mmCIF file of the N, C-alpha and C atoms, coordinates in Angstrom:
data_MODEL
# 
_entry.id   MODEL 
# 
loop_
_atom_site.group_PDB 
_atom_site.id 
_atom_site.type_symbol 
_atom_site.label_atom_id 
_atom_site.label_alt_id 
_atom_site.label_comp_id 
_atom_site.label_asym_id 
_atom_site.label_entity_id 
_atom_site.label_seq_id 
_atom_site.pdbx_PDB_ins_code 
_atom_site.Cartn_x 
_atom_site.Cartn_y 
_atom_site.Cartn_z 
_atom_site.occupancy 
_atom_site.B_iso_or_equiv 
_atom_site.pdbx_formal_charge 
_atom_site.auth_seq_id 
_atom_site.auth_comp_id 
_atom_site.auth_asym_id 
_atom_site.auth_atom_id 
_atom_site.pdbx_PDB_model_num 
ATOM 1   N N  . MET A 1 1  ? 16.425  26.363  -5.888 1.00 0.00 ? 1  MET A N  1 
ATOM 2   C CA . MET A 1 1  ? 16.648  25.760  -4.593 1.00 0.00 ? 1  MET A CA 1 
ATOM 3   C C  . MET A 1 1  ? 15.542  24.998  -4.208 1.00 0.00 ? 1  MET A C  1 
ATOM 4   N N  . ALA A 1 2  ? 15.990  23.733  -3.619 1.00 0.00 ? 2  ALA A N  1 
ATOM 5   C CA . ALA A 1 2  ? 14.932  22.883  -3.212 1.00 0.00 ? 2  ALA A CA 1 
ATOM 6   C C  . ALA A 1 2  ? 14.312  23.318  -1.830 1.00 0.00 ? 2  ALA A C  1 
ATOM 7   N N  . LEU A 1 3  ? 12.988  23.118  -1.679 1.00 0.00 ? 3  LEU A N  1 
ATOM 8   C CA . LEU A 1 3  ? 12.321  23.466  -0.436 1.00 0.00 ? 3  LEU A CA 1 
ATOM 9   C C  . LEU A 1 3  ? 12.652  22.464  0.573  1.00 0.00 ? 3  LEU A C  1 
ATOM 10  N N  . PHE A 1 4  ? 12.720  21.144  0.350  1.00 0.00 ? 4  PHE A N  1 
ATOM 11  C CA . PHE A 1 4  ? 12.966  20.009  1.153  1.00 0.00 ? 4  PHE A CA 1 
ATOM 12  C C  . PHE A 1 4  ? 14.240  19.446  0.828  1.00 0.00 ? 4  PHE A C  1 
ATOM 13  N N  . LYS A 1 5  ? 15.094  19.219  1.889  1.00 0.00 ? 5  LYS A N  1 
ATOM 14  C CA . LYS A 1 5  ? 16.344  18.503  1.526  1.00 0.00 ? 5  LYS A CA 1 
ATOM 15  C C  . LYS A 1 5  ? 16.091  16.891  1.914  1.00 0.00 ? 5  LYS A C  1 
ATOM 16  N N  . LYS A 1 6  ? 16.522  16.182  1.007  1.00 0.00 ? 6  LYS A N  1 
ATOM 17  C CA . LYS A 1 6  ? 16.394  14.795  0.915  1.00 0.00 ? 6  LYS A CA 1 
ATOM 18  C C  . LYS A 1 6  ? 17.374  14.165  1.754  1.00 0.00 ? 6  LYS A C  1 
ATOM 19  N N  . ARG A 1 7  ? 16.770  13.464  2.859  1.00 0.00 ? 7  ARG A N  1 
ATOM 20  C CA . ARG A 1 7  ? 17.505  12.741  3.830  1.00 0.00 ? 7  ARG A CA 1 
ATOM 21  C C  . ARG A 1 7  ? 18.268  11.612  3.346  1.00 0.00 ? 7  ARG A C  1 
ATOM 22  N N  . THR A 1 8  ? 19.570  11.630  3.341  1.00 0.00 ? 8  THR A N  1 
ATOM 23  C CA . THR A 1 8  ? 20.214  10.515  2.694  1.00 0.00 ? 8  THR A CA 1 
ATOM 24  C C  . THR A 1 8  ? 20.740  9.503   3.724  1.00 0.00 ? 8  THR A C  1 
ATOM 25  N N  . VAL A 1 9  ? 20.774  9.957   4.990  1.00 0.00 ? 9  VAL A N  1 
ATOM 26  C CA . VAL A 1 9  ? 21.415  9.122   6.094  1.00 0.00 ? 9  VAL A CA 1 
ATOM 27  C C  . VAL A 1 9  ? 20.268  9.090   7.134  1.00 0.00 ? 9  VAL A C  1 
ATOM 28  N N  . GLY A 1 10 ? 20.119  7.898   7.700  1.00 0.00 ? 10 GLY A N  1 
ATOM 29  C CA . GLY A 1 10 ? 18.964  7.620   8.875  1.00 0.00 ? 10 GLY A CA 1 
ATOM 30  C C  . GLY A 1 10 ? 19.728  8.019   10.145 1.00 0.00 ? 10 GLY A C  1 
ATOM 31  N N  . LYS A 1 11 ? 18.891  8.239   11.099 1.00 0.00 ? 11 LYS A N  1 
ATOM 32  C CA . LYS A 1 11 ? 19.427  8.654   12.417 1.00 0.00 ? 11 LYS A CA 1 
ATOM 33  C C  . LYS A 1 11 ? 19.921  7.211   13.063 1.00 0.00 ? 11 LYS A C  1 
ATOM 34  N N  . PRO A 1 12 ? 20.879  7.143   13.810 1.00 0.00 ? 12 PRO A N  1 
ATOM 35  C CA . PRO A 1 12 ? 21.282  5.818   14.431 1.00 0.00 ? 12 PRO A CA 1 
ATOM 36  C C  . PRO A 1 12 ? 20.143  5.425   15.366 1.00 0.00 ? 12 PRO A C  1 
ATOM 37  N N  . GLY A 1 13 ? 19.886  4.236   15.311 1.00 0.00 ? 13 GLY A N  1 
ATOM 38  C CA . GLY A 1 13 ? 18.687  3.644   16.223 1.00 0.00 ? 13 GLY A CA 1 
ATOM 39  C C  . GLY A 1 13 ? 17.374  3.494   15.335 1.00 0.00 ? 13 GLY A C  1 
ATOM 40  N N  . GLU A 1 14 ? 17.251  4.115   14.286 1.00 0.00 ? 14 GLU A N  1 
ATOM 41  C CA . GLU A 1 14 ? 15.990  3.958   13.520 1.00 0.00 ? 14 GLU A CA 1 
ATOM 42  C C  . GLU A 1 14 ? 16.160  2.785   12.435 1.00 0.00 ? 14 GLU A C  1 
ATOM 43  N N  . TRP A 1 15 ? 15.405  1.882   12.612 1.00 0.00 ? 15 TRP A N  1 
ATOM 44  C CA . TRP A 1 15 ? 15.360  0.514   12.035 1.00 0.00 ? 15 TRP A CA 1 
ATOM 45  C C  . TRP A 1 15 ? 14.207  0.369   11.062 1.00 0.00 ? 15 TRP A C  1 
ATOM 46  N N  . TYR A 1 16 ? 14.264  -0.099  9.930  1.00 0.00 ? 16 TYR A N  1 
ATOM 47  C CA . TYR A 1 16 ? 13.202  -0.188  8.868  1.00 0.00 ? 16 TYR A CA 1 
ATOM 48  C C  . TYR A 1 16 ? 13.196  -1.576  8.436  1.00 0.00 ? 16 TYR A C  1 
ATOM 49  N N  . TYR A 1 17 ? 12.172  -2.025  7.839  1.00 0.00 ? 17 TYR A N  1 
ATOM 50  C CA . TYR A 1 17 ? 12.015  -3.330  6.998  1.00 0.00 ? 17 TYR A CA 1 
ATOM 51  C C  . TYR A 1 17 ? 11.693  -3.024  5.729  1.00 0.00 ? 17 TYR A C  1 
ATOM 52  N N  . CYS A 1 18 ? 12.627  -3.370  4.685  1.00 0.00 ? 18 CYS A N  1 
ATOM 53  C CA . CYS A 1 18 ? 12.490  -2.890  3.314  1.00 0.00 ? 18 CYS A CA 1 
ATOM 54  C C  . CYS A 1 18 ? 11.694  -4.128  2.689  1.00 0.00 ? 18 CYS A C  1 
ATOM 55  N N  . LEU A 1 19 ? 10.537  -3.660  2.075  1.00 0.00 ? 19 LEU A N  1 
ATOM 56  C CA . LEU A 1 19 ? 9.762   -4.475  1.419  1.00 0.00 ? 19 LEU A CA 1 
ATOM 57  C C  . LEU A 1 19 ? 10.232  -5.240  0.185  1.00 0.00 ? 19 LEU A C  1 
ATOM 58  N N  . GLU A 1 20 ? 11.081  -4.234  -0.404 1.00 0.00 ? 20 GLU A N  1 
ATOM 59  C CA . GLU A 1 20 ? 11.636  -4.713  -1.945 1.00 0.00 ? 20 GLU A CA 1 
ATOM 60  C C  . GLU A 1 20 ? 12.689  -5.864  -1.583 1.00 0.00 ? 20 GLU A C  1 
ATOM 61  N N  . HIS A 1 21 ? 13.736  -5.369  -0.641 1.00 0.00 ? 21 HIS A N  1 
ATOM 62  C CA . HIS A 1 21 ? 14.773  -6.171  -0.492 1.00 0.00 ? 21 HIS A CA 1 
ATOM 63  C C  . HIS A 1 21 ? 14.726  -7.362  0.583  1.00 0.00 ? 21 HIS A C  1 
ATOM 64  N N  . LYS A 1 22 ? 13.506  -7.284  1.385  1.00 0.00 ? 22 LYS A N  1 
ATOM 65  C CA . LYS A 1 22 ? 13.080  -8.185  2.257  1.00 0.00 ? 22 LYS A CA 1 
ATOM 66  C C  . LYS A 1 22 ? 14.246  -8.277  3.324  1.00 0.00 ? 22 LYS A C  1 
ATOM 67  N N  . LYS A 1 23 ? 14.578  -7.091  3.879  1.00 0.00 ? 23 LYS A N  1 
ATOM 68  C CA . LYS A 1 23 ? 15.785  -7.175  4.817  1.00 0.00 ? 23 LYS A CA 1 
ATOM 69  C C  . LYS A 1 23 ? 15.505  -5.958  5.704  1.00 0.00 ? 23 LYS A C  1 
ATOM 70  N N  . VAL A 1 24 ? 16.219  -5.933  7.001  1.00 0.00 ? 24 VAL A N  1 
ATOM 71  C CA . VAL A 1 24 ? 16.224  -4.850  7.931  1.00 0.00 ? 24 VAL A CA 1 
ATOM 72  C C  . VAL A 1 24 ? 17.315  -4.049  7.589  1.00 0.00 ? 24 VAL A C  1 
ATOM 73  N N  . GLU A 1 25 ? 17.186  -2.605  7.679  1.00 0.00 ? 25 GLU A N  1 
ATOM 74  C CA . GLU A 1 25 ? 17.941  -1.662  7.323  1.00 0.00 ? 25 GLU A CA 1 
ATOM 75  C C  . GLU A 1 25 ? 18.156  -0.504  8.444  1.00 0.00 ? 25 GLU A C  1 
ATOM 76  N N  . GLU A 1 26 ? 19.227  -0.080  8.617  1.00 0.00 ? 26 GLU A N  1 
ATOM 77  C CA . GLU A 1 26 ? 19.385  1.045   9.701  1.00 0.00 ? 26 GLU A CA 1 
ATOM 78  C C  . GLU A 1 26 ? 19.419  2.175   8.829  1.00 0.00 ? 26 GLU A C  1 
ATOM 79  N N  . GLY A 1 27 ? 18.319  3.179   9.321  1.00 0.00 ? 27 GLY A N  1 
ATOM 80  C CA . GLY A 1 27 ? 18.037  4.356   8.438  1.00 0.00 ? 27 GLY A CA 1 
ATOM 81  C C  . GLY A 1 27 ? 17.354  4.109   7.281  1.00 0.00 ? 27 GLY A C  1 
ATOM 82  N N  . PRO A 1 28 ? 16.605  5.153   6.806  1.00 0.00 ? 28 PRO A N  1 
ATOM 83  C CA . PRO A 1 28 ? 15.897  5.088   5.554  1.00 0.00 ? 28 PRO A CA 1 
ATOM 84  C C  . PRO A 1 28 ? 16.701  5.022   4.243  1.00 0.00 ? 28 PRO A C  1 
ATOM 85  N N  . ASP A 1 29 ? 17.300  3.930   3.982  1.00 0.00 ? 29 ASP A N  1 
ATOM 86  C CA . ASP A 1 29 ? 17.869  3.617   2.759  1.00 0.00 ? 29 ASP A CA 1 
ATOM 87  C C  . ASP A 1 29 ? 17.173  3.521   1.555  1.00 0.00 ? 29 ASP A C  1 
ATOM 88  N N  . CYS A 1 30 ? 15.904  2.916   1.585  1.00 0.00 ? 30 CYS A N  1 
ATOM 89  C CA . CYS A 1 30 ? 14.948  2.731   0.462  1.00 0.00 ? 30 CYS A CA 1 
ATOM 90  C C  . CYS A 1 30 ? 13.920  3.912   0.563  1.00 0.00 ? 30 CYS A C  1 
ATOM 91  N N  . PRO A 1 31 ? 13.183  4.023   -0.412 1.00 0.00 ? 31 PRO A N  1 
ATOM 92  C CA . PRO A 1 31 ? 12.116  5.046   -0.357 1.00 0.00 ? 31 PRO A CA 1 
ATOM 93  C C  . PRO A 1 31 ? 10.959  4.574   0.603  1.00 0.00 ? 31 PRO A C  1 
ATOM 94  N N  . GLY A 1 32 ? 10.286  5.620   0.990  1.00 0.00 ? 32 GLY A N  1 
ATOM 95  C CA . GLY A 1 32 ? 9.164   5.250   1.974  1.00 0.00 ? 32 GLY A CA 1 
ATOM 96  C C  . GLY A 1 32 ? 8.121   4.418   1.548  1.00 0.00 ? 32 GLY A C  1 
ATOM 97  N N  . LYS A 1 33 ? 7.879   4.216   0.147  1.00 0.00 ? 33 LYS A N  1 
ATOM 98  C CA . LYS A 1 33 ? 6.870   3.353   -0.308 1.00 0.00 ? 33 LYS A CA 1 
ATOM 99  C C  . LYS A 1 33 ? 7.272   1.854   -0.202 1.00 0.00 ? 33 LYS A C  1 
ATOM 100 N N  . ASP A 1 34 ? 8.611   1.532   0.050  1.00 0.00 ? 34 ASP A N  1 
ATOM 101 C CA . ASP A 1 34 ? 9.105   0.336   0.070  1.00 0.00 ? 34 ASP A CA 1 
ATOM 102 C C  . ASP A 1 34 ? 9.486   -0.249  1.437  1.00 0.00 ? 34 ASP A C  1 
ATOM 103 N N  . ARG A 1 35 ? 8.899   0.534   2.534  1.00 0.00 ? 35 ARG A N  1 
ATOM 104 C CA . ARG A 1 35 ? 9.550   0.032   3.910  1.00 0.00 ? 35 ARG A CA 1 
ATOM 105 C C  . ARG A 1 35 ? 8.503   0.390   4.940  1.00 0.00 ? 35 ARG A C  1 
ATOM 106 N N  . PHE A 1 36 ? 8.595   -0.424  6.061  1.00 0.00 ? 36 PHE A N  1 
ATOM 107 C CA . PHE A 1 36 ? 7.879   -0.292  7.178  1.00 0.00 ? 36 PHE A CA 1 
ATOM 108 C C  . PHE A 1 36 ? 8.991   0.118   8.389  1.00 0.00 ? 36 PHE A C  1 
ATOM 109 N N  . GLY A 1 37 ? 8.263   1.204   9.164  1.00 0.00 ? 37 GLY A N  1 
ATOM 110 C CA . GLY A 1 37 ? 9.149   1.404   10.274 1.00 0.00 ? 37 GLY A CA 1 
ATOM 111 C C  . GLY A 1 37 ? 8.884   2.948   10.403 1.00 0.00 ? 37 GLY A C  1 
ATOM 112 N N  . PRO A 1 38 ? 9.722   3.799   11.430 1.00 0.00 ? 38 PRO A N  1 
ATOM 113 C CA . PRO A 1 38 ? 10.797  3.092   12.068 1.00 0.00 ? 38 PRO A CA 1 
ATOM 114 C C  . PRO A 1 38 ? 10.484  2.236   13.173 1.00 0.00 ? 38 PRO A C  1 
ATOM 115 N N  . TYR A 1 39 ? 11.355  1.302   13.502 1.00 0.00 ? 39 TYR A N  1 
ATOM 116 C CA . TYR A 1 39 ? 11.236  0.605   14.658 1.00 0.00 ? 39 TYR A CA 1 
ATOM 117 C C  . TYR A 1 39 ? 12.382  0.621   15.635 1.00 0.00 ? 39 TYR A C  1 
ATOM 118 N N  . ALA A 1 40 ? 12.292  0.324   16.840 1.00 0.00 ? 40 ALA A N  1 
ATOM 119 C CA . ALA A 1 40 ? 13.223  0.701   17.946 1.00 0.00 ? 40 ALA A CA 1 
ATOM 120 C C  . ALA A 1 40 ? 14.442  -0.104  17.888 1.00 0.00 ? 40 ALA A C  1 
ATOM 121 N N  . SER A 1 41 ? 14.424  -1.359  17.255 1.00 0.00 ? 41 SER A N  1 
ATOM 122 C CA . SER A 1 41 ? 15.503  -2.316  17.358 1.00 0.00 ? 41 SER A CA 1 
ATOM 123 C C  . SER A 1 41 ? 15.593  -3.129  15.943 1.00 0.00 ? 41 SER A C  1 
ATOM 124 N N  . PRO A 1 42 ? 16.466  -3.853  15.562 1.00 0.00 ? 42 PRO A N  1 
ATOM 125 C CA . PRO A 1 42 ? 16.636  -4.612  14.418 1.00 0.00 ? 42 PRO A CA 1 
ATOM 126 C C  . PRO A 1 42 ? 15.637  -5.798  14.552 1.00 0.00 ? 42 PRO A C  1 
ATOM 127 N N  . GLN A 1 43 ? 15.591  -6.311  15.723 1.00 0.00 ? 43 GLN A N  1 
ATOM 128 C CA . GLN A 1 43 ? 14.674  -7.567  16.024 1.00 0.00 ? 43 GLN A CA 1 
ATOM 129 C C  . GLN A 1 43 ? 13.202  -7.094  15.725 1.00 0.00 ? 43 GLN A C  1 
ATOM 130 N N  . GLU A 1 44 ? 12.874  -6.020  16.232 1.00 0.00 ? 44 GLU A N  1 
ATOM 131 C CA . GLU A 1 44 ? 11.443  -5.459  15.935 1.00 0.00 ? 44 GLU A CA 1 
ATOM 132 C C  . GLU A 1 44 ? 11.349  -5.324  14.484 1.00 0.00 ? 44 GLU A C  1 
ATOM 133 N N  . ALA A 1 45 ? 12.089  -4.790  13.785 1.00 0.00 ? 45 ALA A N  1 
ATOM 134 C CA . ALA A 1 45 ? 12.059  -4.384  12.405 1.00 0.00 ? 45 ALA A CA 1 
ATOM 135 C C  . ALA A 1 45 ? 12.020  -5.822  11.668 1.00 0.00 ? 45 ALA A C  1 
ATOM 136 N N  . GLN A 1 46 ? 12.706  -6.901  12.105 1.00 0.00 ? 46 GLN A N  1 
ATOM 137 C CA . GLN A 1 46 ? 12.660  -8.187  11.471 1.00 0.00 ? 46 GLN A CA 1 
ATOM 138 C C  . GLN A 1 46 ? 11.411  -8.833  11.509 1.00 0.00 ? 46 GLN A C  1 
ATOM 139 N N  . ARG A 1 47 ? 10.563  -8.411  12.574 1.00 0.00 ? 47 ARG A N  1 
ATOM 140 C CA . ARG A 1 47 ? 9.247   -8.955  12.623 1.00 0.00 ? 47 ARG A CA 1 
ATOM 141 C C  . ARG A 1 47 ? 8.165   -7.910  12.142 1.00 0.00 ? 47 ARG A C  1 
ATOM 142 N N  . ALA A 1 48 ? 8.514   -7.138  11.267 1.00 0.00 ? 48 ALA A N  1 
ATOM 143 C CA . ALA A 1 48 ? 7.630   -6.206  10.554 1.00 0.00 ? 48 ALA A CA 1 
ATOM 144 C C  . ALA A 1 48 ? 6.464   -6.758  9.853  1.00 0.00 ? 48 ALA A C  1 
ATOM 145 N N  . MET A 1 49 ? 6.487   -7.710  9.136  1.00 0.00 ? 49 MET A N  1 
ATOM 146 C CA . MET A 1 49 ? 5.495   -8.482  8.524  1.00 0.00 ? 49 MET A CA 1 
ATOM 147 C C  . MET A 1 49 ? 4.590   -9.097  9.492  1.00 0.00 ? 49 MET A C  1 
ATOM 148 N N  . GLU A 1 50 ? 5.108   -9.725  10.438 1.00 0.00 ? 50 GLU A N  1 
ATOM 149 C CA . GLU A 1 50 ? 4.180   -10.365 11.566 1.00 0.00 ? 50 GLU A CA 1 
ATOM 150 C C  . GLU A 1 50 ? 3.428   -9.342  12.263 1.00 0.00 ? 50 GLU A C  1 
ATOM 151 N N  . ILE A 1 51 ? 4.073   -8.189  12.631 1.00 0.00 ? 51 ILE A N  1 
ATOM 152 C CA . ILE A 1 51 ? 3.457   -7.128  13.285 1.00 0.00 ? 51 ILE A CA 1 
ATOM 153 C C  . ILE A 1 51 ? 2.167   -6.570  12.498 1.00 0.00 ? 51 ILE A C  1 
ATOM 154 N N  . ALA A 1 52 ? 2.455   -6.457  11.187 1.00 0.00 ? 52 ALA A N  1 
ATOM 155 C CA . ALA A 1 52 ? 1.564   -5.793  10.408 1.00 0.00 ? 52 ALA A CA 1 
ATOM 156 C C  . ALA A 1 52 ? 0.417   -6.704  10.229 1.00 0.00 ? 52 ALA A C  1 
ATOM 157 N N  . GLN A 1 53 ? 0.451   -8.151  10.169 1.00 0.00 ? 53 GLN A N  1 
ATOM 158 C CA . GLN A 1 53 ? -0.356  -9.048  10.087 1.00 0.00 ? 53 GLN A CA 1 
ATOM 159 C C  . GLN A 1 53 ? -1.272  -9.077  11.354 1.00 0.00 ? 53 GLN A C  1 
ATOM 160 N N  . GLU A 1 54 ? -0.713  -8.876  12.543 1.00 0.00 ? 54 GLU A N  1 
ATOM 161 C CA . GLU A 1 54 ? -1.384  -8.802  13.931 1.00 0.00 ? 54 GLU A CA 1 
ATOM 162 C C  . GLU A 1 54 ? -2.232  -7.545  13.858 1.00 0.00 ? 54 GLU A C  1 
ATOM 163 N N  . ARG A 1 55 ? -1.701  -6.450  13.364 1.00 0.00 ? 55 ARG A N  1 
ATOM 164 C CA . ARG A 1 55 ? -2.477  -5.230  13.405 1.00 0.00 ? 55 ARG A CA 1 
ATOM 165 C C  . ARG A 1 55 ? -3.529  -5.357  12.489 1.00 0.00 ? 55 ARG A C  1 
ATOM 166 N N  . ASN A 1 56 ? -3.554  -5.974  11.295 1.00 0.00 ? 56 ASN A N  1 
ATOM 167 C CA . ASN A 1 56 ? -4.570  -6.173  10.443 1.00 0.00 ? 56 ASN A CA 1 
ATOM 168 C C  . ASN A 1 56 ? -5.697  -7.009  10.958 1.00 0.00 ? 56 ASN A C  1 
ATOM 169 N N  . LEU A 1 57 ? -5.349  -8.147  11.619 1.00 0.00 ? 57 LEU A N  1 
ATOM 170 C CA . LEU A 1 57 ? -6.276  -9.007  12.220 1.00 0.00 ? 57 LEU A CA 1 
ATOM 171 C C  . LEU A 1 57 ? -7.023  -8.267  13.385 1.00 0.00 ? 57 LEU A C  1 
ATOM 172 N N  . GLU A 1 58 ? -6.338  -7.327  14.193 1.00 0.00 ? 58 GLU A N  1 
ATOM 173 C CA . GLU A 1 58 ? -7.123  -6.598  15.064 1.00 0.00 ? 58 GLU A CA 1 
ATOM 174 C C  . GLU A 1 58 ? -8.062  -5.802  14.510 1.00 0.00 ? 58 GLU A C  1 
ATOM 175 N N  . TRP A 1 59 ? -7.715  -5.017  13.393 1.00 0.00 ? 59 TRP A N  1 
ATOM 176 C CA . TRP A 1 59 ? -8.598  -4.145  12.748 1.00 0.00 ? 59 TRP A CA 1 
ATOM 177 C C  . TRP A 1 59 ? -9.754  -4.861  12.165 1.00 0.00 ? 59 TRP A C  1 
ATOM 178 N N  . GLU A 1 60 ? -9.606  -6.076  11.566 1.00 0.00 ? 60 GLU A N  1 
ATOM 179 C CA . GLU A 1 60 ? -10.648 -6.913  10.887 1.00 0.00 ? 60 GLU A CA 1 
ATOM 180 C C  . GLU A 1 60 ? -11.751 -7.168  12.019 1.00 0.00 ? 60 GLU A C  1 
ATOM 181 N N  . THR A 1 61 ? -11.208 -7.575  13.127 1.00 0.00 ? 61 THR A N  1 
ATOM 182 C CA . THR A 1 61 ? -11.994 -7.990  14.224 1.00 0.00 ? 61 THR A CA 1 
ATOM 183 C C  . THR A 1 61 ? -12.527 -7.225  15.249 1.00 0.00 ? 61 THR A C  1 
ATOM 184 N N  . ASP A 1 62 ? -12.207 -5.797  15.081 1.00 0.00 ? 62 ASP A N  1 
ATOM 185 C CA . ASP A 1 62 ? -12.488 -4.649  15.888 1.00 0.00 ? 62 ASP A CA 1 
ATOM 186 C C  . ASP A 1 62 ? -14.092 -4.199  15.762 1.00 0.00 ? 62 ASP A C  1 
ATOM 187 N N  . PRO A 1 63 ? -14.983 -4.445  16.404 1.00 0.00 ? 63 PRO A N  1 
ATOM 188 C CA . PRO A 1 63 ? -16.533 -4.112  15.993 1.00 0.00 ? 63 PRO A CA 1 
ATOM 189 C C  . PRO A 1 63 ? -16.521 -2.514  15.837 1.00 0.00 ? 63 PRO A C  1 
ATOM 190 N N  . ARG A 1 64 ? -15.641 -1.606  16.530 1.00 0.00 ? 64 ARG A N  1 
ATOM 191 C CA . ARG A 1 64 ? -15.930 -0.329  16.246 1.00 0.00 ? 64 ARG A CA 1 
ATOM 192 C C  . ARG A 1 64 ? -15.635 -0.067  14.780 1.00 0.00 ? 64 ARG A C  1 
ATOM 193 N N  . TRP A 1 65 ? -15.024 -0.891  13.866 1.00 0.00 ? 65 TRP A N  1 
ATOM 194 C CA . TRP A 1 65 ? -14.760 -0.545  12.391 1.00 0.00 ? 65 TRP A CA 1 
ATOM 195 C C  . TRP A 1 65 ? -15.798 -1.251  11.563 1.00 0.00 ? 65 TRP A C  1 
ATOM 196 N N  . HIS A 1 66 ? -16.767 -1.918  12.061 1.00 0.00 ? 66 HIS A N  1 
ATOM 197 C CA . HIS A 1 66 ? -17.771 -2.425  11.375 1.00 0.00 ? 66 HIS A CA 1 
ATOM 198 C C  . HIS A 1 66 ? -19.185 -2.090  11.874 1.00 0.00 ? 66 HIS A C  1 
ATOM 199 N N  . ASP A 1 67 ? -19.909 -1.515  10.958 1.00 0.00 ? 67 ASP A N  1 
ATOM 200 C CA . ASP A 1 67 ? -21.181 -1.067  11.171 1.00 0.00 ? 67 ASP A CA 1 
ATOM 201 C C  . ASP A 1 67 ? -22.321 -1.819  10.788 1.00 0.00 ? 67 ASP A C  1 
ATOM 202 N N  . ALA A 1 68 ? -23.013 -2.631  11.515 1.00 0.00 ? 68 ALA A N  1 
ATOM 203 C CA . ALA A 1 68 ? -24.043 -3.510  11.079 1.00 0.00 ? 68 ALA A CA 1 
ATOM 204 C C  . ALA A 1 68 ? -25.199 -2.790  10.413 1.00 0.00 ? 68 ALA A C  1 
ATOM 205 N N  . LYS A 1 69 ? -25.388 -1.536  10.791 1.00 0.00 ? 69 LYS A N  1 
ATOM 206 C CA . LYS A 1 69 ? -26.448 -0.819  10.050 1.00 0.00 ? 69 LYS A CA 1 
ATOM 207 C C  . LYS A 1 69 ? -26.269 -0.490  8.625  1.00 0.00 ? 69 LYS A C  1 
ATOM 208 N N  . GLY A 1 70 ? -24.841 -0.473  8.352  1.00 0.00 ? 70 GLY A N  1 
ATOM 209 C CA . GLY A 1 70 ? -24.558 0.092   6.931  1.00 0.00 ? 70 GLY A CA 1 
ATOM 210 C C  . GLY A 1 70 ? -24.514 -1.035  6.010  1.00 0.00 ? 70 GLY A C  1 
ATOM 211 N N  . GLY A 1 71 ? -25.229 -2.233  6.233  1.00 0.00 ? 71 GLY A N  1 
ATOM 212 C CA . GLY A 1 71 ? -25.317 -3.304  5.126  1.00 0.00 ? 71 GLY A CA 1 
ATOM 213 C C  . GLY A 1 71 ? -24.124 -4.044  5.054  1.00 0.00 ? 71 GLY A C  1 
ATOM 214 N N  . GLY A 1 72 ? -23.457 -4.146  6.144  1.00 0.00 ? 72 GLY A N  1 
ATOM 215 C CA . GLY A 1 72 ? -22.209 -4.986  6.130  1.00 0.00 ? 72 GLY A CA 1 
ATOM 216 C C  . GLY A 1 72 ? -21.021 -4.273  5.570  1.00 0.00 ? 72 GLY A C  1 
ATOM 217 N N  . GLN A 1 73 ? -20.961 -2.980  5.091  1.00 0.00 ? 73 GLN A N  1 
ATOM 218 C CA . GLN A 1 73 ? -19.716 -2.552  4.857  1.00 0.00 ? 73 GLN A CA 1 
ATOM 219 C C  . GLN A 1 73 ? -18.761 -1.973  5.974  1.00 0.00 ? 73 GLN A C  1 
ATOM 220 N N  . SER A 1 74 ? -17.570 -2.022  5.908  1.00 0.00 ? 74 SER A N  1 
ATOM 221 C CA . SER A 1 74 ? -16.809 -1.515  6.782  1.00 0.00 ? 74 SER A CA 1 
ATOM 222 C C  . SER A 1 74 ? -16.784 -0.047  6.650  1.00 0.00 ? 74 SER A C  1 
ATOM 223 N N  . ALA A 1 75 ? -16.149 0.539   7.728  1.00 0.00 ? 75 ALA A N  1 
ATOM 224 C CA . ALA A 1 75 ? -16.093 2.031   7.790  1.00 0.00 ? 75 ALA A CA 1 
ATOM 225 C C  . ALA A 1 75 ? -15.287 2.726   6.643  1.00 0.00 ? 75 ALA A C  1 
ATOM 226 N N  . GLY A 1 76 ? -14.298 2.010   6.229  1.00 0.00 ? 76 GLY A N  1 
ATOM 227 C CA . GLY A 1 76 ? -13.477 2.515   5.011  1.00 0.00 ? 76 GLY A CA 1 
ATOM 228 C C  . GLY A 1 76 ? -14.037 2.430   3.693  1.00 0.00 ? 76 GLY A C  1 
ATOM 229 N N  . ASP A 1 77 ? -15.168 1.472   3.600  1.00 0.00 ? 77 ASP A N  1 
ATOM 230 C CA . ASP A 1 77 ? -15.732 1.057   2.138  1.00 0.00 ? 77 ASP A CA 1 
ATOM 231 C C  . ASP A 1 77 ? -16.459 2.267   1.628  1.00 0.00 ? 77 ASP A C  1 
ATOM 232 N N  . ASP A 1 78 ? -16.247 2.904   0.558  1.00 0.00 ? 78 ASP A N  1 
ATOM 233 C CA . ASP A 1 78 ? -17.029 3.916   0.128  1.00 0.00 ? 78 ASP A CA 1 
ATOM 234 C C  . ASP A 1 78 ? -17.489 3.729   -1.260 1.00 0.00 ? 78 ASP A C  1 
# 
């Protein structure tokens, strides 16, 4: 008997952007490794790549993530 039941159908109102198919999907149709989300609307899911780019830029320019004392390495570089 499986400990975890695979969810085959998403909840109504959960929107994802599939990175493999390059399309918006309602519910988790594709594996988690291939999607961004959930988003509140299909329009927001359609902007998933833009949102990710904006968040990456915010992270790259956030001084809290870059320690000048550490020889120029960011907090996540080990």
